[in-house]
N, C-alpha and C positions, 0 to 999 in steps of 0.2 A: 440504486446507484452503487452501493457497496458491493453487491454481488457481481455487478458488471466489472468493476475494478478488480475484484478477486479473480474472476474468470480470465481477465487479461493477464494477470500475474501468473496464474497457473499455466497459461498457455506458453509461458517462458520458463516453466519449471521452478517457480518460486516455492520456497519452503516455509513452514511454520507460520502460516497465515493466522493473524489475530485481528478481529474487528472489535473496536470499543465504542460504545455510545458515550461521547464526551459532551453531549448537548447541554447538560446542566452546568458543569464546572467551566466549560470552555465555550463562550458565546460566539466565537468566530466560525465554528464548524459543528456538525452533528456527529460525525464519525471519524475515527482514526482507523485506517487500515495499515497494519504493520506486517511486512513480509521480509523474508531473508533471501539472499543469494550467496553463493559460495565464493565468488570472486568479483572483481570490479567489472569485468566484461558482462557477467551475468546480471549484476545489479543494474547496469545500464540497459541491458536487453529487457529486463523485467519492467523497468520504468517505461520503456518504449511500448511494451505490450499493454500496460495499463492505459497509457495515453491513447493508443490506437483504439482499444476497446471502448473507452469512454467517448472518444470522438465519433465513433461509428453509431453510438446511441444518442448523439447530440449534446454531450456534456463537454464544454470547452475548458481546457486547461487555463487557469488564471495566472499561476506562478509556478516556477520550478527553481529549485535550489540544489546545488551539489552535483550537477550532471558532469562537470569536468573531472571530479575526483573519482566518482563511481563508488564511493564508500557508503554514503548516506544521501540518497536522493529524495527530496520532498516534493511531492506533486500536490498542488492545491487546486481543487476543483470547486471551491466554495463550501458546499455542504459536507464534502468528504476531503480529508487530507490523507494522502497515502505516503507512508514512510517505507522506502525500499532501502534496506540496509544490508551491508556486508555482515555475514553471520558473526564475525569477531566484534564488530562495532555494536551489533545488537546486544551481544552478551555484556559488553563493557558498559554501555549507556543504560541498558535495562529500562527502557521507557515504559514498558508495561507496569513496572513497579510504581512509577510515578503516577500512573492513572489507575491503580489497582482498585479503587472504589467505584470505577465506572463499570456498568453492565457490559458483558460480552455479548456480541451479536453473533448468532450462529451462522456458520458458513458450511454446515454439514452437507447441504444439498448443492453446493457449487462444484462444478466439474470443469476440468480443462476443456477448451474447445477441441473438436475432433481433429483438426489439423494443427499440429504443434510445430 
């Protein structure tokens, strides 16, 4: 599931993708996928791309927060929570630091879809 979401984000030119296994300290989800966009419009487009990719694979969006502002959009798919953040907000909140003890999930083999 994480790689599906990452592929959807890359399809909208997301940057700095990080996936964390939060299954032990955070019982509500297994994975956080954190990605950045350069502006509010791109952040919204990335969130749409993640949602579309997940829906195509049969994973329904349970909740979404932050869509109206486009600064930090949280997409909750149950097992995976995707944080799509404006690059400035990502630096400011530094949520990777909060979850620094969690293992990183490799996304090295994830590529953007052929049609961007």
